[in-house]
C-alpha positions as MATLAB code, in Angstrom:
seq = 'XXXXXXXXXXXXXXXXXXXXXXXXXXXXXXXXXXXXXXXXXXXXXXXXXXXXXXXXXXXXXXXXXXXXXXXXXXXXXXXXXXXXXXXXXXXXXXXXXXXXXXXXXXXXXXXXXXXXXXXXXXXXXXXXXXXXXXXXXXXXXXXXXXXXXXXXXXXXXXXXXXXXXXXXXXXXXXXXXXXXXXXXXXXXXXXXXXXXXXXX';
ca = [
      43.214    0.247 -110.144;
      40.885   -2.419 -108.880;
      37.781   -0.829 -107.322;
      37.404   -3.918 -105.130;
      40.589   -2.885 -103.308;
      39.254    0.629 -102.868;
      35.952   -0.760 -101.617;
      37.761   -2.905  -99.062;
      39.518    0.195  -97.729;
      36.282    2.176  -97.619;
      34.645   -0.574  -95.570;
      37.079    0.215  -92.749;
      35.635    3.732  -92.396;
      32.080    2.995  -93.548;
      30.347    3.920  -90.251;
      31.789    7.452  -90.288;
      32.466    8.166  -93.981;
      30.397   11.253  -94.854;
      32.081   12.607  -97.998;
      33.657   10.614 -100.841;
      35.314   11.778 -104.066;
      36.785    9.253 -106.500;
      38.567   10.473 -109.631;
      40.886    8.767 -112.074;
      44.270   10.182 -113.066;
      45.499    7.566 -115.516;
      45.264    9.338 -118.854;
      48.769   10.809 -118.630;
      50.295    7.577 -117.394;
      52.434    5.946 -120.112;
      52.118    2.655 -118.251;
      48.452    2.476 -119.226;
      48.460    1.875 -122.968;
      44.720    1.355 -123.135;
      42.122    2.778 -120.781;
      40.680   -0.722 -120.646;
      43.607   -1.692 -118.426;
      43.173    1.256 -116.103;
      40.259   -0.009 -114.080;
      38.189   -3.153 -113.783;
      34.990   -3.839 -111.863;
      32.912   -1.375 -109.876;
      32.584   -0.049 -106.346;
      29.371   -1.979 -105.872;
      26.329   -0.759 -104.006;
      26.893    1.943 -101.405;
      23.449    1.437  -99.881;
      24.956    0.351  -96.545;
      27.093    3.508  -96.266;
      24.553    5.181  -94.010;
      26.783    8.129  -93.039;
      27.593    9.116  -96.637;
      25.944   12.424  -97.601;
      28.068   13.674 -100.540;
      29.465   11.568 -103.373;
      31.473   12.399 -106.492;
      32.099    9.489 -108.841;
      31.907    8.378 -112.461;
      29.213    6.295 -114.116;
      31.813    3.603 -114.849;
      32.738    3.158 -111.192;
      29.090    2.824 -110.203;
      28.026    0.493 -113.008;
      31.314   -1.237 -113.782;
      32.781   -1.906 -117.206;
      29.550   -3.253 -118.677;
      28.358   -1.029 -121.485;
      25.270    0.937 -120.587;
      22.087   -0.313 -122.203;
      18.369    0.390 -122.112;
      18.042   -2.438 -119.564;
      20.964   -1.303 -117.394;
      20.668   -2.751 -113.884;
      20.939   -1.944 -111.065;
      19.549    1.583 -110.969;
      20.974    4.499 -108.987;
      18.245    3.866 -106.423;
      19.806    0.478 -105.661;
      23.374    1.792 -105.527;
      23.334    5.140 -103.737;
      23.540    5.562  -99.938;
      20.197    6.287  -98.234;
      21.171    9.627  -96.619;
      22.805   11.057  -99.744;
      22.171   14.766 -100.216;
      24.555   15.734 -102.994;
      25.729   13.664 -105.987;
      28.276   14.690 -108.622;
      28.665   12.478 -111.669;
      31.898   13.219 -113.520;
      32.839   12.006 -116.989;
      36.398   10.901 -116.303;
      35.695    7.416 -117.659;
      33.289    8.175 -120.504;
      36.248    7.958 -122.864;
      36.764    4.374 -121.769;
      36.756    2.089 -124.790;
      33.730    0.090 -123.625;
      31.767    3.190 -122.670;
      32.186    5.191 -125.860;
      28.959    6.616 -127.261;
      27.096    6.137 -123.978;
      27.193    9.726 -122.775;
      23.960   10.572 -124.597;
      20.469    9.184 -124.044;
      21.821    6.127 -122.211;
      23.289    8.256 -119.430;
      20.197   10.487 -119.476;
      18.216    7.256 -119.024;
      20.124    6.570 -115.791;
      19.140   10.021 -114.508;
      15.540    9.896 -115.756;
      15.049    6.510 -114.112;
      16.169    7.944 -110.765;
      14.721   11.455 -110.805;
      11.575   11.044 -112.907;
      10.571    7.381 -112.936;
      10.933    7.291 -116.730;
      12.720    5.035 -119.217;
      13.459    5.006 -122.927;
      10.724    3.550 -125.113;
      11.281   -0.003 -126.395;
      11.821    1.189 -129.964;
      14.868    3.303 -129.055;
      18.219    2.349 -130.605;
      21.584    4.092 -130.720;
      20.672    5.241 -134.233;
      17.603    7.124 -132.974;
      17.895   10.861 -133.595;
      17.850   13.107 -130.526;
      14.578   14.726 -131.542;
      12.972   11.283 -131.931;
      14.019   10.052 -128.476;
      10.950    9.342 -126.362;
      10.434    8.427 -122.714;
       7.725    6.486 -120.904;
       6.678    6.771 -117.246;
       6.986    3.580 -115.179;
       6.263    4.848 -111.665;
       7.122    7.390 -108.989;
      10.682    8.755 -109.041;
      12.781    6.201 -107.095;
      14.923    8.868 -105.423;
      11.999    9.801 -103.164;
      12.168    6.540 -101.243;
      15.799    5.527 -101.892;
      17.422    8.856 -100.954;
      14.699   11.055  -99.409;
      17.191   13.680  -98.155;
      18.590   14.305 -101.664;
      19.109   18.007 -102.452;
      21.583   18.582 -105.294;
      22.796   16.881 -108.465;
      25.825   17.998 -110.498;
      26.761   16.561 -113.887;
      30.360   17.564 -114.611;
      31.328   17.061 -118.267;
      34.455   19.259 -118.100;
      37.021   16.796 -116.789;
      38.358   15.586 -120.115;
      38.374   19.119 -121.547;
      36.397   17.762 -124.483;
      35.504   20.057 -127.362;
      32.134   21.777 -127.283;
      30.109   19.109 -129.014;
      28.116   16.077 -128.024;
      24.879   15.282 -126.274;
      25.146   17.779 -123.421;
      25.836   20.598 -125.877;
      22.722   19.861 -127.917;
      19.739   22.107 -127.410;
      17.443   20.419 -124.934;
      19.181   17.746 -122.799;
      20.729   20.144 -120.283;
      17.472   22.042 -119.879;
      15.494   18.789 -119.700;
      17.671   17.430 -116.896;
      17.548   20.670 -114.925;
      13.796   21.018 -115.369;
      13.249   17.402 -114.325;
      15.240   17.924 -111.112;
      13.642   21.299 -110.394;
      10.235   19.647 -110.607;
      11.351   17.393 -107.752;
      12.743   20.290 -105.701;
      16.344   19.285 -106.454;
      19.040   21.760 -107.452;
      20.779   20.656 -110.673;
      23.883   21.936 -112.463;
      25.368   20.727 -115.748;
      28.987   21.869 -116.002;
      30.365   22.079 -119.539;
      33.847   22.942 -120.757;
      32.769   25.842 -122.974;
      29.823   27.620 -121.389;
      30.452   30.725 -123.494;
      29.550   28.841 -126.691;
      25.885   28.484 -127.681;
      24.014   25.190 -127.605;
      23.953   23.291 -130.916;
];
């Protein structure tokens, strides 16, 4: 699927489009031998979709195929529609070959940038242990001016039915994200495949 084609279709209903859900269903398709061939490009900025109030989408569709990095640009504040109230980020492309290993602090960095006005310190690398990961404040949380009507954020990590391990099963990240959002008056849920198992 080429997101540019989807974007072209969405443009036709942009003035009235209030709710948008985009999910991939290519993992069981034998025609797609490598996830790399399943999708190219990104949706691009939705900042001119002024009627859009709920959005469910993956990180890959928002940021494209480029691997997330500590200098990832643009930020959610530059991409999301101005009247957005509810955002669900799903992980249906985090198994993409160019996005492997980015579901940890690099995705948290996307959320911290938006909700807290924080970024990873310059000395962070992918080898940095979770307990050694540090954040630095750079300004007011961008969501306040970019999406002032924002009310709820959902991070859905269940889609791939992944085993109960990884960043969002570690002790701390889930609570950190929820606390960060709560401090801004935003409801936050982190959905995990095995909620009955304890945090690592």
